Structure formats: structure tokens, C-alpha cells
C-alpha positions in Angstrom: 30.2 -2.0 0.7 32.7 -2.5 -2.1 34.8 0.4 -3.3 34.7 0.9 -7.2 38.1 1.6 -9.2 38.6 5.6 -9.9 39.6 6.1 -13.8 41.4 9.0 -14.3 40.4 10.8 -17.1 42.3 10.2 -20.5 45.3 12.6 -21.3 44.8 12.1 -25.0 41.8 12.3 -26.9 40.7 8.9 -28.4 41.9 8.2 -31.9 38.7 8.0 -33.4 37.0 11.2 -35.8 34.6 12.3 -32.6 37.0 12.0 -30.1 39.5 14.0 -32.4 36.8 16.6 -33.5 35.8 17.4 -29.7 39.2 18.0 -28.7 40.6 20.2 -31.6 40.0 24.4 -30.9 36.8 25.9 -32.6 39.2 27.5 -35.2 40.4 24.2 -36.7 37.2 21.9 -36.8 36.0 23.7 -40.3 39.7 22.6 -41.7 39.4 19.0 -40.0 36.0 18.7 -41.2 36.5 19.9 -45.1 39.7 17.4 -45.0 37.8 14.4 -43.8 35.0 15.0 -46.3 37.4 14.7 -48.8 39.7 11.8 -47.7 39.6 8.9 -50.1 38.6 6.1 -47.5 40.6 3.7 -49.9 43.8 4.8 -49.7 44.6 3.7 -46.4 48.1 5.6 -46.3 46.5 8.9 -46.5 43.8 7.9 -44.1 46.7 6.9 -41.4 48.4 10.1 -42.0 45.1 12.2 -41.8 44.3 10.6 -38.3 47.7 11.0 -37.1 47.8 14.8 -38.2 44.6 15.6 -36.7 44.8 13.6 -33.7 48.5 15.3 -33.1 47.0 18.9 -33.1 43.8 17.5 -30.8 46.9 16.2 -28.3 48.6 19.8 -28.8 45.4 21.7 -28.3 44.3 19.8 -25.3 47.7 20.2 -23.3 48.8 23.9 -23.6 52.3 23.2 -21.7 53.2 20.7 -24.3 52.5 23.3 -27.1 54.6 26.2 -24.9 57.2 23.5 -24.4 57.1 23.0 -27.9 57.5 26.6 -29.1 60.2 26.9 -26.7 62.2 24.0 -28.2 62.0 24.9 -31.6 63.4 28.5 -30.5 66.2 27.1 -28.2 65.1 28.4 -24.9 63.5 24.7 -23.3 65.3 24.0 -20.0 66.5 20.9 -20.1 68.0 18.7 -17.2 72.0 18.6 -17.4 73.1 15.1 -18.8 75.3 12.5 -16.3 77.9 10.6 -17.1 76.9 6.7 -17.3 80.8 5.9 -16.7 81.4 4.8 -13.3 83.9 6.7 -11.3 84.1 9.9 -12.7 
């Protein structure tokens, strides 16, 4: 008997239209579809910007801790580790 490798669940949604759409909260899907349907596929810069914008929203929606950490960081309330000196002998 051989063991099959266990693949962990992907942390981030796939960078496909379907992957992004499935990871978005329900209240953002209509805006995603409207923007997607109006996208000029000949403008590759805008296509990449569209993908990056909505993929980032999908990642944030999938990871609630990331969203709360981002809000805390913007408010100046995120607890960070104290930096340490890289100089030897101090």
C-alpha cells in the first residue's frame, strides 16, 4: 500500500475569473461582474489591473484576520514585534 500525498487547501483563490468570483463576498459579486463585462480585453494593462484589484479583494475576503490586521495597521493599532539590533556586541 502506498500513501498518497496530502495537498493542503490553497490559502489564496486561483487567479482565474471563476476563482476570484467564487471567493468574493456576495455583496461584491455584482460589482465584479459589471466591471468584468465592461472590460476592454485589448487593453492588457487594464486587464491586469482588474485581475489584481479583484484578486486582492478575494484574498482579503477569504482571510478575515488579514482584513482586521489591515484595519488595525491603518489605525495605528497593530501590535508589532520590537525590532532588534543587527549590530554585534550591543
